[in-house]
N, CA, C and O atoms as a Tripos MOL2 file, in Angstrom:
@<TRIPOS>MOLECULE
protein
  272   271    68     0     0
PROTEIN
NO_CHARGES

@<TRIPOS>ATOM
      1 N           3.4370   -4.7280   24.4100 N.3       1 MET1
      2 CA          2.2500   -3.7190   23.9830 C.3       1 MET1
      3 C           2.7540   -4.1020   22.4460 C.2       1 MET1
      4 O           3.8340   -4.5980   22.1250 O.2       1 MET1
      5 N           1.2450   -3.5820   21.2950 N.am      2 LEU2
      6 CA          1.7510   -3.5850   20.0480 C.3       2 LEU2
      7 C           1.8610   -2.6870   19.3390 C.2       2 LEU2
      8 O           0.8240   -2.0320   19.2310 O.2       2 LEU2
      9 N           2.7350   -2.3220   18.7490 N.am      3 GLN3
     10 CA          3.1540   -0.8580   18.8130 C.3       3 GLN3
     11 C           2.4350   -0.5880   17.1610 C.2       3 GLN3
     12 O           2.2200   -1.4830   16.3430 O.2       3 GLN3
     13 N           2.2000    0.6500   17.0020 N.am      4 LYS4
     14 CA          1.4530    1.0580   16.0500 C.3       4 LYS4
     15 C           1.8710    1.1590   15.0540 C.2       4 LYS4
     16 O           3.0900    1.3270   15.0220 O.2       4 LYS4
     17 N           1.1780    1.1190   13.8100 N.am      5 ASP5
     18 CA          1.0070    0.4670   12.5580 C.3       5 ASP5
     19 C           2.1470    2.0410   11.4730 C.2       5 ASP5
     20 O           1.3640    2.9860   11.3770 O.2       5 ASP5
     21 N           2.9370    2.2620   11.0820 N.am      6 PRO6
     22 CA          3.6420    3.3210   10.9010 C.3       6 PRO6
     23 C           3.0270    4.0170    9.7440 C.2       6 PRO6
     24 O           3.3720    5.1400    9.3750 O.2       6 PRO6
     25 N           2.0190    3.2360    9.1370 N.am      7 CYS7
     26 CA          1.6590    3.2940    7.6660 C.3       7 CYS7
     27 C          -0.4260    3.6910    8.2630 C.2       7 CYS7
     28 O          -1.0380    4.4410    7.5020 O.2       7 CYS7
     29 N          -1.0330    3.2600    9.2440 N.am      8 GLN8
     30 CA         -2.5110    3.2670    9.4420 C.3       8 GLN8
     31 C          -2.7180    4.5780    8.9820 C.2       8 GLN8
     32 O          -3.4030    4.7810    7.9790 O.2       8 GLN8
     33 N          -2.2390    5.4070    9.5610 N.am      9 LYS9
     34 CA         -2.9740    6.3950    9.0260 C.3       9 LYS9
     35 C          -3.2530    7.0010    7.4050 C.2       9 LYS9
     36 O          -4.0800    7.7910    6.9500 O.2       9 LYS9
     37 N          -1.8370    6.0040    6.6380 N.am     10 GLN10
     38 CA         -2.4430    6.3490    4.9380 C.3      10 GLN10
     39 C          -3.3290    5.4520    4.3160 C.2      10 GLN10
     40 O          -3.6780    5.4530    3.1360 O.2      10 GLN10
     41 N          -3.7930    4.3840    5.5790 N.am     11 ALA11
     42 CA         -4.5750    3.4910    4.7830 C.3      11 ALA11
     43 C          -5.7260    3.6720    4.9670 C.2      11 ALA11
     44 O          -6.6210    3.0970    4.3470 O.2      11 ALA11
     45 N          -5.8900    4.5380    5.8920 N.am     12 CYS12
     46 CA         -7.5270    5.2530    6.8010 C.3      12 CYS12
     47 C          -7.7310    6.2740    5.4130 C.2      12 CYS12
     48 O          -8.6050    5.9100    4.6260 O.2      12 CYS12
     49 N          -7.0750    7.3510    5.1300 N.am     13 GLU13
     50 CA         -6.7790    7.5880    4.0640 C.3      13 GLU13
     51 C          -7.5640    7.4420    2.7050 C.2      13 GLU13
     52 O          -8.3250    8.2290    2.1420 O.2      13 GLU13
     53 N          -7.2060    6.3920    2.4180 N.am     14 ILE14
     54 CA         -6.8920    5.4830    1.1170 C.3      14 ILE14
     55 C          -9.1750    5.3170    1.5600 C.2      14 ILE14
     56 O         -10.0650    6.0490    1.1280 O.2      14 ILE14
     57 N          -9.2600    4.4670    2.2180 N.am     15 GLN15
     58 CA        -10.3250    3.8140    2.7720 C.3      15 GLN15
     59 C         -11.6940    4.9490    2.7780 C.2      15 GLN15
     60 O         -12.8160    4.5190    2.5140 O.2      15 GLN15
     61 N         -11.4700    6.4320    3.1070 N.am     16 LYS16
     62 CA        -12.1280    7.6250    3.2520 C.3      16 LYS16
     63 C         -12.1960    8.2030    1.7260 C.2      16 LYS16
     64 O         -13.3330    8.4340    1.3160 O.2      16 LYS16
     65 N         -11.2570    8.4270    0.9610 N.am     17 CYS17
     66 CA        -11.4420    9.0260   -0.0100 C.3      17 CYS17
     67 C         -12.3560    7.8750   -0.9040 C.2      17 CYS17
     68 O         -13.4090    8.2380   -1.4290 O.2      17 CYS17
     69 N         -11.8270    6.3350   -1.0450 N.am     18 LEU18
     70 CA        -13.1790    5.2080   -1.5140 C.3      18 LEU18
     71 C         -14.1240    5.9570   -1.4870 C.2      18 LEU18
     72 O         -14.6740    6.7370   -2.2640 O.2      18 LEU18
     73 N         -14.2670    5.5500   -0.2810 N.am     19 GLN19
     74 CA        -15.9660    5.9270    0.3520 C.3      19 GLN19
     75 C         -16.2280    7.1550   -0.1600 C.2      19 GLN19
     76 O         -17.3060    7.2170   -0.7520 O.2      19 GLN19
     77 N         -15.2980    8.6030   -0.1050 N.am     20 ALA20
     78 CA        -16.3460    9.3530   -0.8110 C.3      20 ALA20
     79 C         -16.6020    9.6940   -1.9730 C.2      20 ALA20
     80 O         -17.3620   10.5840   -2.3530 O.2      20 ALA20
     81 N         -15.4550    8.4160   -3.0520 N.am     21 ASN21
     82 CA        -15.9210    8.8460   -4.4820 C.3      21 ASN21
     83 C         -16.6360    7.8160   -5.5500 C.2      21 ASN21
     84 O         -16.7030    7.9990   -6.7660 O.2      21 ASN21
     85 N         -17.1870    6.6200   -4.7740 N.am     22 ASN22
     86 CA        -18.2700    5.7860   -5.0010 C.3      22 ASN22
     87 C         -16.7470    4.7090   -5.4930 C.2      22 ASN22
     88 O         -16.6280    4.2300   -6.6210 O.2      22 ASN22
     89 N         -15.8260    4.5350   -4.4750 N.am     23 TYR23
     90 CA        -14.9880    2.6990   -4.3440 C.3      23 TYR23
     91 C         -13.8970    3.2970   -6.4820 C.2      23 TYR23
     92 O         -13.1650    2.4840   -7.0450 O.2      23 TYR23
     93 N         -14.0970    4.3260   -6.9070 N.am     24 MET24
     94 CA        -13.2200    4.6010   -8.1650 C.3      24 MET24
     95 C         -11.9150    5.0920   -7.7500 C.2      24 MET24
     96 O         -11.5380    6.2220   -7.4400 O.2      24 MET24
     97 N         -11.0990    3.5650   -7.8440 N.am     25 GLU25
     98 CA         -9.5650    4.0850   -7.5530 C.3      25 GLU25
     99 C          -8.9260    5.4350   -8.0050 C.2      25 GLU25
    100 O          -8.2850    6.3350   -7.4620 O.2      25 GLU25
    101 N          -9.3610    5.1800   -9.1480 N.am     26 SER26
    102 CA         -8.8930    6.2590   -9.6620 C.3      26 SER26
    103 C          -8.7550    8.1460   -9.5680 C.2      26 SER26
    104 O          -8.0270    9.0960   -9.8560 O.2      26 SER26
    105 N          -9.9750    7.7870   -8.9770 N.am     27 LYS27
    106 CA         -9.9200    9.2060   -7.9160 C.3      27 LYS27
    107 C          -9.0810    9.3270   -7.2050 C.2      27 LYS27
    108 O          -8.7670   10.5170   -7.1970 O.2      27 LYS27
    109 N          -8.3270    8.6160   -6.3810 N.am     28 CYS28
    110 CA         -7.8110    8.4560   -5.2720 C.3      28 CYS28
    111 C          -6.4560    7.8240   -5.2640 C.2      28 CYS28
    112 O          -6.0050    7.0580   -4.4120 O.2      28 CYS28
    113 N          -5.6440    8.4500   -6.7910 N.am     29 GLN29
    114 CA         -4.3790    8.1190   -6.4260 C.3      29 GLN29
    115 C          -3.0920    8.1030   -6.2340 C.2      29 GLN29
    116 O          -2.0860    7.4150   -6.4070 O.2      29 GLN29
    117 N          -3.8260   10.0550   -5.4160 N.am     30 ALA30
    118 CA         -2.6020   10.6880   -4.6570 C.3      30 ALA30
    119 C          -2.5070   10.0890   -3.3420 C.2      30 ALA30
    120 O          -1.5460    9.8040   -2.6270 O.2      30 ALA30
    121 N          -3.2950   10.0160   -3.2620 N.am     31 VAL31
    122 CA         -3.8250    9.0440   -1.6900 C.3      31 VAL31
    123 C          -2.9950    7.4870   -1.4630 C.2      31 VAL31
    124 O          -2.1850    7.1390   -0.6040 O.2      31 VAL31
    125 N          -3.5880    6.7540   -2.6260 N.am     32 ILE32
    126 CA         -2.6730    5.7390   -2.5500 C.3      32 ILE32
    127 C          -1.0600    5.8510   -2.7780 C.2      32 ILE32
    128 O          -0.4020    5.2280   -1.9450 O.2      32 ILE32
    129 N          -0.3730    6.5050   -3.7170 N.am     33 GLN33
    130 CA          0.6980    7.2270   -3.9330 C.3      33 GLN33
    131 C           1.1590    7.1920   -2.3550 C.2      33 GLN33
    132 O           2.2360    6.6440   -2.1170 O.2      33 GLN33
    133 N           0.5330    7.6520   -1.4470 N.am     34 GLU34
    134 CA          1.4930    8.5330    0.0700 C.3      34 GLU34
    135 C           1.6530    7.2710    0.8080 C.2      34 GLU34
    136 O           2.7020    7.0390    1.4090 O.2      34 GLU34
    137 N           0.4410    6.2510    0.7920 N.am     35 LEU35
    138 CA          1.0630    4.9960    1.2120 C.3      35 LEU35
    139 C           1.7750    4.4130    0.5170 C.2      35 LEU35
    140 O           2.3440    3.5910    1.2350 O.2      35 LEU35
    141 N           2.2670    4.2800   -0.9380 N.am     36 ARG36
    142 CA          3.4030    3.4360   -1.6630 C.3      36 ARG36
    143 C           4.4400    4.2200   -0.8230 C.2      36 ARG36
    144 O           5.1380    3.6910    0.0430 O.2      36 ARG36
    145 N           4.4720    5.3760   -1.1180 N.am     37 LYS37
    146 CA          5.9110    6.3200   -0.2160 C.3      37 LYS37
    147 C           6.0120    6.0880    1.1590 C.2      37 LYS37
    148 O           7.0980    5.5600    1.3990 O.2      37 LYS37
    149 N           5.2890    6.2730    2.2350 N.am     38 CYS38
    150 CA          5.0030    5.2170    3.5860 C.3      38 CYS38
    151 C           6.1010    4.2300    3.0720 C.2      38 CYS38
    152 O           7.3080    4.4060    2.9010 O.2      38 CYS38
    153 N           5.0540    2.7900    2.8190 N.am     39 CYS39
    154 CA          5.7960    2.1260    2.8580 C.3      39 CYS39
    155 C           6.6870    1.1070    2.4030 C.2      39 CYS39
    156 O           6.7840   -0.1070    2.5780 O.2      39 CYS39
    157 N           7.7330    2.5860    1.3220 N.am     40 ALA40
    158 CA          8.9960    2.1420    0.9340 C.3      40 ALA40
    159 C           9.8340    3.2300    1.8490 C.2      40 ALA40
    160 O          11.0010    3.2430    1.4600 O.2      40 ALA40
    161 N           9.5800    4.2910    3.1120 N.am     41 ARG41
    162 CA         10.2960    3.6150    3.8840 C.3      41 ARG41
    163 C          10.6500    3.3970    5.2040 C.2      41 ARG41
    164 O          11.3270    3.9940    6.0420 O.2      41 ARG41
    165 N           9.8800    2.1800    5.1440 N.am     42 TYR42
    166 CA         10.3790    1.2190    6.0800 C.3      42 TYR42
    167 C          10.2980   -0.1540    6.0010 C.2      42 TYR42
    168 O           9.2430   -0.5770    5.5270 O.2      42 TYR42
    169 N          11.2100   -1.0520    6.3710 N.am     43 PRO43
    170 CA         11.8110   -2.9490    5.7980 C.3      43 PRO43
    171 C           9.9500   -3.2230    6.5560 C.2      43 PRO43
    172 O           9.0610   -2.8570    7.3250 O.2      43 PRO43
    173 N          10.5680   -4.4090    5.2520 N.am     44 LYS44
    174 CA          9.6470   -5.7500    4.9680 C.3      44 LYS44
    175 C           9.3830   -5.9230    5.6030 C.2      44 LYS44
    176 O          10.2050   -5.8340    6.5150 O.2      44 LYS44
    177 N           7.9680   -6.3830    5.9960 N.am     45 GLY45
    178 CA          7.1620   -6.7430    7.4120 C.3      45 GLY45
    179 C           7.0370   -5.7340    8.7180 C.2      45 GLY45
    180 O           6.8220   -6.0920    9.8760 O.2      45 GLY45
    181 N           7.2230   -4.4080    8.2480 N.am     46 ARG46
    182 CA          7.2990   -3.9280    9.4430 C.3      46 ARG46
    183 C           5.9940   -2.6810    9.8020 C.2      46 ARG46
    184 O           6.0230   -1.8650   10.7230 O.2      46 ARG46
    185 N           4.6960   -2.8880    8.5680 N.am     47 SER47
    186 CA          3.9860   -2.3380    8.8170 C.3      47 SER47
    187 C           2.8190   -3.5470    7.8330 C.2      47 SER47
    188 O           3.1420   -4.1970    6.8390 O.2      47 SER47
    189 N           1.5460   -3.5280    8.4800 N.am     48 LEU48
    190 CA          0.7710   -4.3160    8.1120 C.3      48 LEU48
    191 C          -0.0720   -4.1280    6.9900 C.2      48 LEU48
    192 O          -0.5370   -4.7610    6.0420 O.2      48 LEU48
    193 N          -0.0770   -2.9620    7.5040 N.am     49 VAL49
    194 CA         -1.3070   -2.2650    5.6830 C.3      49 VAL49
    195 C          -0.5020   -2.0090    4.5960 C.2      49 VAL49
    196 O          -0.9340   -1.5710    3.5290 O.2      49 VAL49
    197 N           0.9090   -2.3240    4.8750 N.am     50 CYS50
    198 CA          1.6160   -2.6450    3.4250 C.3      50 CYS50
    199 C           1.4360   -3.3740    2.9890 C.2      50 CYS50
    200 O           1.2890   -3.3120    1.7680 O.2      50 CYS50
    201 N           1.3260   -4.5080    3.6290 N.am     51 SER51
    202 CA          2.2540   -6.0650    3.1840 C.3      51 SER51
    203 C           1.1830   -6.6180    1.7690 C.2      51 SER51
    204 O           1.5170   -7.4380    0.9140 O.2      51 SER51
    205 N          -0.0290   -5.9540    1.8520 N.am     52 GLY52
    206 CA         -0.4330   -6.0110   -0.5270 C.3      52 GLY52
    207 C           0.2100   -5.3710   -1.1490 C.2      52 GLY52
    208 O           0.1740   -5.4850   -2.3740 O.2      52 GLY52
    209 N           0.9570   -4.5480   -0.5870 N.am     53 PHE53
    210 CA          2.3470   -3.8830   -1.8430 C.3      53 PHE53
    211 C           3.1880   -4.2900   -2.1570 C.2      53 PHE53
    212 O           3.6760   -4.1180   -3.2740 O.2      53 PHE53
    213 N           3.9680   -5.4690   -0.6180 N.am     54 GLU54
    214 CA          4.6250   -6.1080   -0.7420 C.3      54 GLU54
    215 C           4.6070   -7.2410   -2.1280 C.2      54 GLU54
    216 O           5.1930   -7.3730   -3.2030 O.2      54 GLU54
    217 N           3.5170   -7.9470   -1.3110 N.am     55 LYS55
    218 CA          3.3230   -9.0990   -1.7420 C.3      55 LYS55
    219 C           2.7670   -8.7020   -3.5190 C.2      55 LYS55
    220 O           2.8120   -9.7330   -4.1900 O.2      55 LYS55
    221 N           2.2990   -7.5080   -4.3160 N.am     56 GLU56
    222 CA          2.6290   -7.3020   -5.3270 C.3      56 GLU56
    223 C           3.9590   -6.7530   -5.7450 C.2      56 GLU56
    224 O           4.0980   -6.8070   -6.9670 O.2      56 GLU56
    225 N           4.7030   -6.3810   -5.2770 N.am     57 GLU57
    226 CA          5.7020   -6.5260   -5.6740 C.3      57 GLU57
    227 C           6.7720   -7.3440   -6.0490 C.2      57 GLU57
    228 O           7.6960   -7.1330   -6.8350 O.2      57 GLU57
    229 N           6.4280   -8.5470   -5.1870 N.am     58 GLU58
    230 CA          6.8220   -9.7950   -5.5630 C.3      58 GLU58
    231 C           6.3960  -10.1310   -6.2320 C.2      58 GLU58
    232 O           7.1800   -9.9940   -7.1720 O.2      58 GLU58
    233 N           5.0030  -10.8710   -6.8030 N.am     59 GLU59
    234 CA          4.3880  -10.9360   -7.7650 C.3      59 GLU59
    235 C           4.9510  -10.3800   -9.1700 C.2      59 GLU59
    236 O           5.1500  -10.9980  -10.2160 O.2      59 GLU59
    237 N           5.1370   -9.0820   -8.8800 N.am     60 LYS60
    238 CA          5.9280   -8.2100  -10.1340 C.3      60 LYS60
    239 C           7.1730   -8.7590  -10.7390 C.2      60 LYS60
    240 O           7.5840   -8.6610  -11.8960 O.2      60 LYS60
    241 N           7.7040   -9.3850   -9.6530 N.am     61 LEU61
    242 CA          9.3790   -9.4820   -9.7550 C.3      61 LEU61
    243 C           9.8620  -10.7210  -10.3810 C.2      61 LEU61
    244 O          10.8830  -11.0070  -11.0070 O.2      61 LEU61
    245 N           8.4520  -11.5920   -9.8930 N.am     62 THR62
    246 CA          8.4730  -13.4390  -10.2060 C.3      62 THR62
    247 C           7.7370  -13.3580  -11.7250 C.2      62 THR62
    248 O           8.2510  -14.0960  -12.5650 O.2      62 THR62
    249 N           6.6760  -12.6030  -12.1340 N.am     63 LEU63
    250 CA          6.8720  -12.1530  -13.7270 C.3      63 LEU63
    251 C           7.9030  -12.0650  -14.1960 C.2      63 LEU63
    252 O           8.6840  -12.9480  -14.5520 O.2      63 LEU63
    253 N           7.9930  -10.7660  -14.2360 N.am     64 LYS64
    254 CA          9.5740  -10.6220  -14.5710 C.3      64 LYS64
    255 C          10.9800  -11.7630  -15.1180 C.2      64 LYS64
    256 O          11.3470  -11.8030  -16.2920 O.2      64 LYS64
    257 N          11.5270  -12.5030  -14.1500 N.am     65 SER65
    258 CA         12.0810  -13.4160  -14.1850 C.3      65 SER65
    259 C          11.7090  -14.9070  -14.9170 C.2      65 SER65
    260 O          12.5050  -15.5180  -15.6290 O.2      65 SER65
    261 N          10.6400  -15.2620  -14.6650 N.am     66 THR66
    262 CA         10.0050  -15.7090  -15.9590 C.3      66 THR66
    263 C           9.6720  -15.7460  -17.2460 C.2      66 THR66
    264 O           9.4220  -16.6170  -18.0780 O.2      66 THR66
    265 N           9.7490  -14.1920  -17.1910 N.am     67 SER67
    266 CA          9.2580  -13.9760  -18.7970 C.3      67 SER67
    267 C          10.3710  -13.8090  -19.5660 C.2      67 SER67
    268 O          10.2420  -13.5150  -20.7540 O.2      67 SER67
    269 N          11.7950  -13.9970  -18.9090 N.am     68 LYS68
    270 CA         12.9880  -13.4520  -19.6510 C.3      68 LYS68
    271 C          13.3080  -14.9580  -20.1040 C.2      68 LYS68
    272 O          14.2830  -15.1940  -20.8160 O.2      68 LYS68
@<TRIPOS>BOND
     1     1     2 1
     2     2     3 1
     3     3     4 2
     4     3     5 am
     5     5     6 1
     6     6     7 1
     7     7     8 2
     8     7     9 am
     9     9    10 1
    10    10    11 1
    11    11    12 2
    12    11    13 am
    13    13    14 1
    14    14    15 1
    15    15    16 2
    16    15    17 am
    17    17    18 1
    18    18    19 1
    19    19    20 2
    20    19    21 am
    21    21    22 1
    22    22    23 1
    23    23    24 2
    24    23    25 am
    25    25    26 1
    26    26    27 1
    27    27    28 2
    28    27    29 am
    29    29    30 1
    30    30    31 1
    31    31    32 2
    32    31    33 am
    33    33    34 1
    34    34    35 1
    35    35    36 2
    36    35    37 am
    37    37    38 1
    38    38    39 1
    39    39    40 2
    40    39    41 am
    41    41    42 1
    42    42    43 1
    43    43    44 2
    44    43    45 am
    45    45    46 1
    46    46    47 1
    47    47    48 2
    48    47    49 am
    49    49    50 1
    50    50    51 1
    51    51    52 2
    52    51    53 am
    53    53    54 1
    54    54    55 1
    55    55    56 2
    56    55    57 am
    57    57    58 1
    58    58    59 1
    59    59    60 2
    60    59    61 am
    61    61    62 1
    62    62    63 1
    63    63    64 2
    64    63    65 am
    65    65    66 1
    66    66    67 1
    67    67    68 2
    68    67    69 am
    69    69    70 1
    70    70    71 1
    71    71    72 2
    72    71    73 am
    73    73    74 1
    74    74    75 1
    75    75    76 2
    76    75    77 am
    77    77    78 1
    78    78    79 1
    79    79    80 2
    80    79    81 am
    81    81    82 1
    82    82    83 1
    83    83    84 2
    84    83    85 am
    85    85    86 1
    86    86    87 1
    87    87    88 2
    88    87    89 am
    89    89    90 1
    90    90    91 1
    91    91    92 2
    92    91    93 am
    93    93    94 1
    94    94    95 1
    95    95    96 2
    96    95    97 am
    97    97    98 1
    98    98    99 1
    99    99   100 2
   100    99   101 am
   101   101   102 1
   102   102   103 1
   103   103   104 2
   104   103   105 am
   105   105   106 1
   106   106   107 1
   107   107   108 2
   108   107   109 am
   109   109   110 1
   110   110   111 1
   111   111   112 2
   112   111   113 am
   113   113   114 1
   114   114   115 1
   115   115   116 2
   116   115   117 am
   117   117   118 1
   118   118   119 1
   119   119   120 2
   120   119   121 am
   121   121   122 1
   122   122   123 1
   123   123   124 2
   124   123   125 am
   125   125   126 1
   126   126   127 1
   127   127   128 2
   128   127   129 am
   129   129   130 1
   130   130   131 1
   131   131   132 2
   132   131   133 am
   133   133   134 1
   134   134   135 1
   135   135   136 2
   136   135   137 am
   137   137   138 1
   138   138   139 1
   139   139   140 2
   140   139   141 am
   141   141   142 1
   142   142   143 1
   143   143   144 2
   144   143   145 am
   145   145   146 1
   146   146   147 1
   147   147   148 2
   148   147   149 am
   149   149   150 1
   150   150   151 1
   151   151   152 2
   152   151   153 am
   153   153   154 1
   154   154   155 1
   155   155   156 2
   156   155   157 am
   157   157   158 1
   158   158   159 1
   159   159   160 2
   160   159   161 am
   161   161   162 1
   162   162   163 1
   163   163   164 2
   164   163   165 am
   165   165   166 1
   166   166   167 1
   167   167   168 2
   168   167   169 am
   169   169   170 1
   170   170   171 1
   171   171   172 2
   172   171   173 am
   173   173   174 1
   174   174   175 1
   175   175   176 2
   176   175   177 am
   177   177   178 1
   178   178   179 1
   179   179   180 2
   180   179   181 am
   181   181   182 1
   182   182   183 1
   183   183   184 2
   184   183   185 am
   185   185   186 1
   186   186   187 1
   187   187   188 2
   188   187   189 am
   189   189   190 1
   190   190   191 1
   191   191   192 2
   192   191   193 am
   193   193   194 1
   194   194   195 1
   195   195   196 2
   196   195   197 am
   197   197   198 1
   198   198   199 1
   199   199   200 2
   200   199   201 am
   201   201   202 1
   202   202   203 1
   203   203   204 2
   204   203   205 am
   205   205   206 1
   206   206   207 1
   207   207   208 2
   208   207   209 am
   209   209   210 1
   210   210   211 1
   211   211   212 2
   212   211   213 am
   213   213   214 1
   214   214   215 1
   215   215   216 2
   216   215   217 am
   217   217   218 1
   218   218   219 1
   219   219   220 2
   220   219   221 am
   221   221   222 1
   222   222   223 1
   223   223   224 2
   224   223   225 am
   225   225   226 1
   226   226   227 1
   227   227   228 2
   228   227   229 am
   229   229   230 1
   230   230   231 1
   231   231   232 2
   232   231   233 am
   233   233   234 1
   234   234   235 1
   235   235   236 2
   236   235   237 am
   237   237   238 1
   238   238   239 1
   239   239   240 2
   240   239   241 am
   241   241   242 1
   242   242   243 1
   243   243   244 2
   244   243   245 am
   245   245   246 1
   246   246   247 1
   247   247   248 2
   248   247   249 am
   249   249   250 1
   250   250   251 1
   251   251   252 2
   252   251   253 am
   253   253   254 1
   254   254   255 1
   255   255   256 2
   256   255   257 am
   257   257   258 1
   258   258   259 1
   259   259   260 2
   260   259   261 am
   261   261   262 1
   262   262   263 1
   263   263   264 2
   264   263   265 am
   265   265   266 1
   266   266   267 1
   267   267   268 2
   268   267   269 am
   269   269   270 1
   270   270   271 1
   271   271   272 2
@<TRIPOS>SUBSTRUCTURE
     1 MET1         2 RESIDUE 1 A MET
     2 LEU2         6 RESIDUE 1 A LEU
     3 GLN3        10 RESIDUE 1 A GLN
     4 LYS4        14 RESIDUE 1 A LYS
     5 ASP5        18 RESIDUE 1 A ASP
     6 PRO6        22 RESIDUE 1 A PRO
     7 CYS7        26 RESIDUE 1 A CYS
     8 GLN8        30 RESIDUE 1 A GLN
     9 LYS9        34 RESIDUE 1 A LYS
    10 GLN10       38 RESIDUE 1 A GLN
    11 ALA11       42 RESIDUE 1 A ALA
    12 CYS12       46 RESIDUE 1 A CYS
    13 GLU13       50 RESIDUE 1 A GLU
    14 ILE14       54 RESIDUE 1 A ILE
    15 GLN15       58 RESIDUE 1 A GLN
    16 LYS16       62 RESIDUE 1 A LYS
    17 CYS17       66 RESIDUE 1 A CYS
    18 LEU18       70 RESIDUE 1 A LEU
    19 GLN19       74 RESIDUE 1 A GLN
    20 ALA20       78 RESIDUE 1 A ALA
    21 ASN21       82 RESIDUE 1 A ASN
    22 ASN22       86 RESIDUE 1 A ASN
    23 TYR23       90 RESIDUE 1 A TYR
    24 MET24       94 RESIDUE 1 A MET
    25 GLU25       98 RESIDUE 1 A GLU
    26 SER26      102 RESIDUE 1 A SER
    27 LYS27      106 RESIDUE 1 A LYS
    28 CYS28      110 RESIDUE 1 A CYS
    29 GLN29      114 RESIDUE 1 A GLN
    30 ALA30      118 RESIDUE 1 A ALA
    31 VAL31      122 RESIDUE 1 A VAL
    32 ILE32      126 RESIDUE 1 A ILE
    33 GLN33      130 RESIDUE 1 A GLN
    34 GLU34      134 RESIDUE 1 A GLU
    35 LEU35      138 RESIDUE 1 A LEU
    36 ARG36      142 RESIDUE 1 A ARG
    37 LYS37      146 RESIDUE 1 A LYS
    38 CYS38      150 RESIDUE 1 A CYS
    39 CYS39      154 RESIDUE 1 A CYS
    40 ALA40      158 RESIDUE 1 A ALA
    41 ARG41      162 RESIDUE 1 A ARG
    42 TYR42      166 RESIDUE 1 A TYR
    43 PRO43      170 RESIDUE 1 A PRO
    44 LYS44      174 RESIDUE 1 A LYS
    45 GLY45      178 RESIDUE 1 A GLY
    46 ARG46      182 RESIDUE 1 A ARG
    47 SER47      186 RESIDUE 1 A SER
    48 LEU48      190 RESIDUE 1 A LEU
    49 VAL49      194 RESIDUE 1 A VAL
    50 CYS50      198 RESIDUE 1 A CYS
    51 SER51      202 RESIDUE 1 A SER
    52 GLY52      206 RESIDUE 1 A GLY
    53 PHE53      210 RESIDUE 1 A PHE
    54 GLU54      214 RESIDUE 1 A GLU
    55 LYS55      218 RESIDUE 1 A LYS
    56 GLU56      222 RESIDUE 1 A GLU
    57 GLU57      226 RESIDUE 1 A GLU
    58 GLU58      230 RESIDUE 1 A GLU
    59 GLU59      234 RESIDUE 1 A GLU
    60 LYS60      238 RESIDUE 1 A LYS
    61 LEU61      242 RESIDUE 1 A LEU
    62 THR62      246 RESIDUE 1 A THR
    63 LEU63      250 RESIDUE 1 A LEU
    64 LYS64      254 RESIDUE 1 A LYS
    65 SER65      258 RESIDUE 1 A SER
    66 THR66      262 RESIDUE 1 A THR
    67 SER67      266 RESIDUE 1 A SER
    68 LYS68      270 RESIDUE 1 A LYS
């Protein structure tokens, strides 16, 4: 049986917020931050909805190390 994604609720809240605000990310920063907080609580790979944030973090680290 598949385990429920621990951050699914926050991901759904982001979708609702974006739809309600004509997809303007700036109006949904609070719910986006809640998802980031949720993702930080779980080990990498535990939450599928966090995979985008994990990839974003990896890209930032790669850019930092190559710009030195």
